[in-house]
C-alpha positions in Angstrom: 0.0 0.0 0.0 1.5 3.4 -1.0 2.2 5.9 1.6 -0.1 8.9 2.0 1.4 11.8 -0.1 -0.5 14.3 2.0 2.0 13.7 4.7 4.8 15.5 2.8 5.6 18.7 4.7 4.2 17.3 8.0 6.3 18.3 11.0 6.2 16.4 14.3 6.6 18.0 17.7 10.2 18.3 19.1 11.5 15.5 21.1 12.3 15.7 24.8 15.9 17.0 25.4 18.7 14.5 25.0 21.7 15.3 27.2 24.9 14.5 25.5 27.4 12.9 27.9 31.2 12.5 27.7 30.9 8.8 28.3 28.4 8.3 25.5 30.7 10.2 23.1 33.7 8.1 24.2 31.7 4.9 23.8 30.6 5.9 20.3 34.0 7.0 19.2 35.4 3.7 20.5 32.7 1.7 18.7 33.5 3.3 15.3 37.2 3.0 15.9 37.9 6.7 15.8 40.8 7.7 18.2 40.5 11.5 17.6 41.5 12.9 21.0 38.9 15.7 20.7 36.3 13.0 21.3 37.8 11.8 24.6 40.1 14.5 26.0 38.6 17.8 27.1 42.1 19.4 26.8 42.5 18.3 23.2 39.0 19.6 22.4 39.8 22.9 24.2 43.0 23.4 22.1 40.7 23.2 19.0 38.4 25.9 20.5 35.7 23.7 21.9 34.4 24.1 25.5 34.3 20.3 26.0 34.8 17.1 24.1 33.0 16.9 20.8 31.1 14.0 19.2 32.1 12.3 15.9 29.9 13.6 13.1 27.7 10.4 12.9 27.0 10.4 16.6 23.8 12.5 16.1 22.3 9.6 14.0 21.2 7.9 17.2 19.3 10.9 18.3 17.7 11.8 14.9 16.8 8.2 14.1 15.0 7.8 17.4 13.1 11.0 16.6 12.2 9.7 13.2 10.6 6.9 15.0 7.6 9.2 15.7 7.1 9.5 12.0 7.6 5.8 11.4 5.1 4.9 14.1 2.4 7.3 12.9 -0.4 4.9 12.1 -2.0 7.4 9.7 1.1 7.3 7.5 0.6 3.6 6.8 4.3 2.6 6.9 4.9 -1.1 7.4 8.2 -0.9 9.4 8.8 -4.7 9.0 9.6 -3.9 5.4 11.9 -0.9 6.0 15.6 -0.7 5.3 17.8 2.3 5.9 18.6 3.9 2.5 20.8 6.9 3.2 21.9 9.4 5.8 23.5 12.8 5.5 24.3 15.7 7.9 24.8 19.5 7.6 26.4 20.9 10.7 26.4 24.5 12.1 28.7 23.3 14.9 29.8 20.0 16.4 27.7 18.2 19.0 29.5 18.5 22.4 29.3 17.0 25.8 26.8 18.9 27.9 24.5 19.7 25.0 20.8 19.2 25.6 19.4 18.5 22.1 15.9 18.4 20.7 15.0 17.1 17.3 12.1 18.2 15.1 11.3 15.8 12.3 9.6 16.7 9.0 8.6 14.5 6.1 10.3 16.0 3.1 9.3 13.6 0.4 7.4 10.4 -0.2 8.1 8.6 -3.5 7.2 5.3 -5.0 9.8 3.5 -7.2 9.4 -0.1 -8.5 6.7 -0.8 -5.9 9.0 0.5 -3.0 8.0 3.5 -0.9 10.8 5.9 -0.2 10.4 8.3 2.7 12.7 11.2 3.3 12.8 12.7 6.8 14.6 15.8 7.8 15.6 16.2 11.5 16.4 19.7 12.7 18.6 19.5 15.9 18.7 22.4 18.2 20.4 23.0 21.6 18.8 24.2 24.8 19.2 27.9 23.7 17.3 27.1 20.5 20.4 27.4 18.4 20.7 25.2 15.3 23.4 22.4 15.7 22.8 20.1 12.8 20.3 19.0 10.2 20.1 15.3 9.4 18.4 13.7 6.5 17.3 10.1 6.7 16.0 8.0 3.7 14.0 5.0 4.5 12.9 2.4 1.9 9.8 0.3 2.5 10.4 -2.7 0.3 7.5 -3.9 -1.8 5.5 -6.9 -0.5 6.5 -10.1 -2.1 3.8 -11.6 -4.3 3.1 -15.2 -4.0 
C-alpha cells in the first residue's frame, strides 16, 4: 500500500531533550574506531576551540533516528516498518555536538516517492540546543520494500 502523499511537509513536535554525555561520546568513538582525542580528552578539544569534548559527526544519528521513530510509528502514515531498510543518511552541521548539549529534534517528512513498488520516505531532522540554536540538520532516507507476491 502506497504511503499517503498528503504527509509531505508534515512536522512532528520536538523530542524531549537528549543530554549528550562525555561517556556516550567516548563509547561511540570507540565503537566506530575513531581515536581522535577531541572525542575523549577535554584538553585536546579545548585546544581546538571547543568548550568540552565533541562527538564524531555520525553520533547524532542515534538521536535523529530515534526522533524519526515518531514519523515511522504514525499509524495514519501507513508505513509497514517490518519492510523498512535504511537507505541513506547525511548531515549538515552548524557546529559540532559537544558534551553537555541538551538537544531536541524536530522531524519533518520532506518527500514520499514510489519506485518499482517500493515506498521511499525522506525525513529531515532539525537538531537544536537548549538555547534554541541550530546544531545540525540530518536527512534520513527509509525504503519500505514492496511486499513479495506469492
